[in-house]
N, C-alpha and C positions, 0 to 999 in steps of 0.2 A: 503492498499500501504504501509505504515513504517513497518507493522508487516511481511509482504512477507519479505522486502528487511532490514531486521534485516535480518531476519529466513537461505536465500540466504551466506550474511555480516556470519553469524556464521559457517554456513557450514561451508565455506576458511579457517574461524579459527582451527576450531577443532585439523586440525592434523597439524597447519603452523604456527603460531608469529611471530616479524618482531621490530624495532625502527629505530633510526637516521634521516629519512628524514619525513620532514612535519610535525615536532610533535612542540608544543610549549608544555609552563607547563600549559597551561588550559586544562579540561578534558573535554569533553562533557554531556548536562546533559543531568540525566535520559528521555532516550526514543530518544534525537536527533540522529540523521544520518550526517555523516556529507558525498559528496566526493568532489576528486577534482584530478589534472593533473598535471604532472610538468617533461618539458625536462628539464634535467642536462643532466651535460659532467662530466667525471669520467678521472680524470689528472693525468694519470697511467702511463704513459712516450705514450700509444696510444691514448688520449685524447678519449677516447672513449665516443660517445650520446646515451643515453639512453630518454624513456620518462616511467614515472611511473605513475599508477594510485591509487590512496588511497583512500582508505576506511574507514569507520569508524560509531560505535553504543555506545551511550551511557550508561550501564548499568542499572547504578543507580549511585545516586550525590558520585561524587569524583573517580570515576571508567568507564572508559571505553577500548574499545577494536574495532583493528587497520587492518588494512591492508592494505599492498600493492603490490603491482606487476611490475614487469620493462620488458620488454624487447629494443629489439632493442639493444645491451649491447654483448659485449665480448661473457657473460652467462645470461639465462631469471633468474629474481630476482622474491624468490613470502615470503613472511613473514609478521609480523602479533605481533603486542603485547599488553599487558593489560598497560594500565595505572590509575594509581593510585596515589591521588595530597595527595599532604602531607600540602596543607598549600594555599594560596587563588594564586602565583602567579609562585606556586611549582610541579612537579608533580616528577615520580616513574617511567621508563619505563622497564618492561623485557619482553623479548618473546624470538621466533628464527627466523633464515631466511634461504635460500635455494639458494648459489652464486656461483656455482660453487663448494663447499662442507658447508653443514650442521655447521652452527655456531647457537652460544645463543647470546643474546646482555639485556645488561643495559645500560638508561638510565638517567641520574638525566640530568629534563630540567627547565629551571629558566628563567619566560618572567618579561622583567620590562617593565609597562605600560610609554607609551611617552603623548599621546590624548588617550582619548576614543576611537579614531580607529586607532589607531598608537600604536608597541607594536612591541620594543625588545626583542628578544629571545638568549637564549645562554644553555651552561650546559657541559656534563661530554658524552660520546659517548663508550662502548665497548663492543670489537665485540670478544668472544671465539670461533674462526674457526677449527674446526677439518679436516682439509687436510690428503689428505692421507699419505703423509710423517712424521708430524710433527703439533702439534697444535701449532698454533699462536693465540696470540693478538695481537688486534689493538685496537690504542685509537684515539680517534676522539675530539675536540674542533667545537661545533656545530655554528658559528653566523648566526642569521639570523632575517626578520624584516616581522611583518603581521599587512597589510595596510588594513583598511574594505571598502571595494568602496561600496556598498550596503548594510543593514538590515539582509540578507544572503547570501555574497558574501564575501572574501576575497585575499587580494592576497598574496603571501606569496614567497619573496625572500632570499633563504638561501646559508650558504656556509659551509660545514664539513671538515674542515684544519687536516690530518691526522698527528697527533707525535707522533705514533711509526710506527719502520717496520714491512713488505710490506704498511700500510695503506695504500689509495692513495686519493688525497683531491679533492669533492665533489662540484658542483658549482647550483644549477640550483632554478627556480623559476615556479609557473604557479595559477592556481585560484581554490580553495576552496569554494566551497556552503553547507552551511549547512539545515537541513531540518527539 
């Protein structure tokens, strides 16, 4: 079952890849799969609600693939990333997305363990969006917490603070499962 799910995930990631949300500084172990959902609010003047579905697959030690799909918002979102561990509690992710326009992503993720089952994360997320009128650079400061509820389940709450115009703010939280 893991191989089938991983194959389907790889098909999605083949053409499109994303970072910014539901992304701590830790990568998945080789062969590990994650799946999660996250209701979120985009504070962009209209305060749009979105529902994100996230998936990930550990390719090998220190490298994983991620996929996110968002619906119910002003535009549908699809994107993914390839994440590389640079130390035990930090990683770099690179990807692409489509959210009204095509964009490239780069993210630095830092995680700070508070307890064995509680981790705070932050970093920096940069999107380069290729809009029809011009290229825009959007920078966010992500701040979040992951709380382990069971061995294979965690709750993640996060906020991404937009630092450049027209970067919006995002607040969301949801469950993530590991297989």
